[in-house]
N, C-alpha and C positions, 0 to 999 in steps of 0.2 A: 449586520444581517445573521440572523441563525441558518444555515445550511437545510439541517435537520430539526424534526420535531423532537426527537428521546434527545434525551441529555445523561450521561453519556450517550455519542453515539461511537460501540465498538464495531473496529471493522478487523476482522479475521482475513489474513493476508495468503492464502492458499498458494499464488505465487505460482510455481510450476513443481509443490511436492506432488500431485495427484500421483504424477507421475514414479514416484520411488513408491507410495503405496497400492498402486496396480500391481509393482511384484513384489511387492511384501503380501497381498491378500490374492494374487492370484484371479485376475481380473479385470475388464478392460480400463484404457485410462479415462476414459469417457462416463463408467461405474464410478473409479475412485472419487474421481473429481465431483459429481452428483453424493457420495458418499458423505464427503470431506464437506459439501452444501450440509447435506441435510443433520450433520453431527454439531457443525458450526451453528444453525439456527435450534437445537435442540438445548442447546446448550446454555443459549442467551444472546450470541452476538445480532448484530442488525444488520450487516453484510459480509458478504466476502468478497474477497479480491485477487485479480488472476492477472496474469503480463502476458499481453501483448504483441509478441516480437518475434525477428524472424534471427538469427543467428549473425546471417552477410549483413544487416539494417542497424543490430546494434553494438558488433566488434571487431576488430582487423584481427587480420590467424595469427598475428604475433603479440594481442595483448597479454599482459599475465596475469596471472591471479590478482585478487585484494583480497581474500578469503583463510582461511586456516586451513590449508593443505592438510591438517593433520584428521580433522573432520572430510574433507574434500580433497581427494586426491587428486583432480584434477588440475594441472597446472598454467592450462589456456582459458581464457572467458571465450573465445569462438569456439571452440573444440566443448565447455559446457554448454553453451548457450545450445548448441546444432544439438545436444541429446534429448534436449527437453523443446522446439522448437514445430512440433510435427501438426499442435494445433490451430487454425484461424478461424476468418468470418464466421464457417457450418458452423462448428464445433460449438464457438461460443454464443452464438445465438441459441444452438440445443442451452446451453447451458443458462443463459439470461431467462430462456423460459421458465428451465426448470425451477430455477428461484424465484419468479414471480406467480408460479404453482403452488410453493410451498408459503412462499410471504416473507422473503430477506431477501434485500437488495443486491442485486448485482454490479460490481466495479472489475475493471478491467485496464492497468493502466497500459497506454500504447506507447508505444519505443520506436513507431516510424507514421508517416504520414497515413500509408495508407489503415493503420491501422485508428486513424484520427478519424476518417472518413464511414469507418465501415462498424465501427462503436458506437457512433451516433446514432445509430438506425435501432438500438436494441438498450442505450444507457444513459442516464438521467446526469452522472454527476461523473466531471473528469478528473483523474487523479496525473497528476503531471510527478516525475519522480526527481529526486535531485539532480538525477545526473543530468536531465535537463534544462535544469534553474536558469541556464544561461543562455539557453539556444531560444533565441528571443525568434527567428521564426516559425519555430516550433509552437511555442506559447502564444503565439498573435494566431497562429490557426485553430488552435484551440479554443481562444477566449472567441473569435469571431463564428462562433458556434453557439452562442450567448446562454451556454448552460452554466450551472455551478459548476465551480474550479477550488481541486483542494491542491498543493502545489508545496512541498516536501523542500526543506531549507538544509540538508545536510551540506558538508563541507561547504559551507558559504558563508558569506561578510554579510552587512549590513548593506550595501552599496550594492550589492548580486541580488537583495531580497527586493531593493527597493524598486529593483529598473525592472525585475518580473513581474510587481503588484503592475506598477505603471506602463506597463507594456498592454497586461491584463483590461486597464482602464481605459487604455487608447483606441483600444483594438475594436471595444464594443461598448456603447452607454451604456447599457443594461446594468455592467459593477459599479457602475458611478451613481448612476439613479435608483438602485438598490433591487430590480427586477430579477437579480442574480449575484447568489454570494462567491466569497472566496474566502478557503479557510486557508491559513497559513499553519504547517505541520513542525513544528523543531522537530531533529531528527541529528542524531550523531552517525554517520557512517563506519563503523566498528563494528566487525562481527567474530563475536557477540563483544560488546561494550558492557565495560565494567561498569558496577554500578555509583564509581568514584566518580566516575568520567560522563555521566547523564545528564550532566550540570542542567536541571528541570529550572533552575532559576529563569532560564530563558524562556520559559514560557509567560514568565511575569513580562519580561520585559519585549516580550513581540504583543503581548496584551497591551501593552503600554502604547505601542511605536503606532499600532494597528485597531485602537478602540470598536470600530468600525466592523472590522472581520473577526472570522471566528478563528480561534487558535487551538492547535491539536500538537499530538507529539507522536511519533513514530516512533515505536520503543524497539529495539536491536540487544538489550540487557538480556543476560538468563535468567527465564521466570524461577522464582524461588517459591514455597510452599505458600505463602501470605499474598504472593502477587506484587510483594511493597512498590515498585518501580513505578509500574502502570498506577496504583489507585495511587502514589503521590501525585504524579502529574495532576491526575484528576482534581485530587484537591487545591492544588496549584494553578488551577483553573484551563486544563484544556480541556477543551470538552466533545472532541473529536479521537478517539483512542484507536491507533493501528498497532499491531504486532503478527510476525511472521507467526505459521498455525501450522497446526502438524496434528495427526493421531498417533504418532510414535518418535519420542524426542530421541530412543536410542537408534534410531535412523541413520546412515550415514549420507551424508548432504550439507551440503551450504546451510539453508535454512530448515534442516529439524532440528538441530540441538540447542537453540537459543528460541524456537517458536514454543507457543503454548499450546496444550493440549484441550480437550473438554475440559478437563477436569479443574483447568485453571484458568476457564474461562468461566467458569460456576465459583469457583473462588472469590473471586474479584468482584464478580455480583454480588456474593454475600456482602464483599467486605463493603460495598455503598449503599 
């Protein structure tokens, strides 16, 4: 079952990059978030995606960095997430309203149970991060909502992917009878991912294993001038494509230097 009418369906993952854009442009965080949404829409993206979390629900205070500390010097996951967790239900509702106003889909990945519930009021599709692929109670709660689900599979094995999909199907009959869809995203959790490690053949493997579900690719490689990896992923059959997104790839921070900018989005759309 196809979740989206457009193919490919390109998601610009803003995440929390708007905080850094706000500082650079000397504007509010909300204005920066809306600016990034507008630029993504104008460049040709189908959706924007944020991340809904609070630092104390996503990381312990002693969790070490998993990113390139030359690009993002913060060495604690908790401290990094704490810098970027001021938005909550009211702010994301305002952004969702703005997305509806200009005609681009709003998405935000929930990282705690409270976020699952409040996002349900103004979001049509759930995105589950790789970090929660084995969080069975979390997946079950989302599936009970009965909405389309996209799930990333970074750092997982096939048994773990199967358990997650089985959990979704068993939690709500809508997934088995085709009333709601599942998108399965190939993903490599290296920031950035070397092109040689992208393992795009996994897209074909997932298509063979799950012919009834939509297969996509969440890209963490550095974009090149030809957007080679994302384009190749589409040619291999990934119909949902997601990549971190920024307005300035030179900004210090974990998700700027390997993100695409509006020019990259336009180049990808030219390719296809």
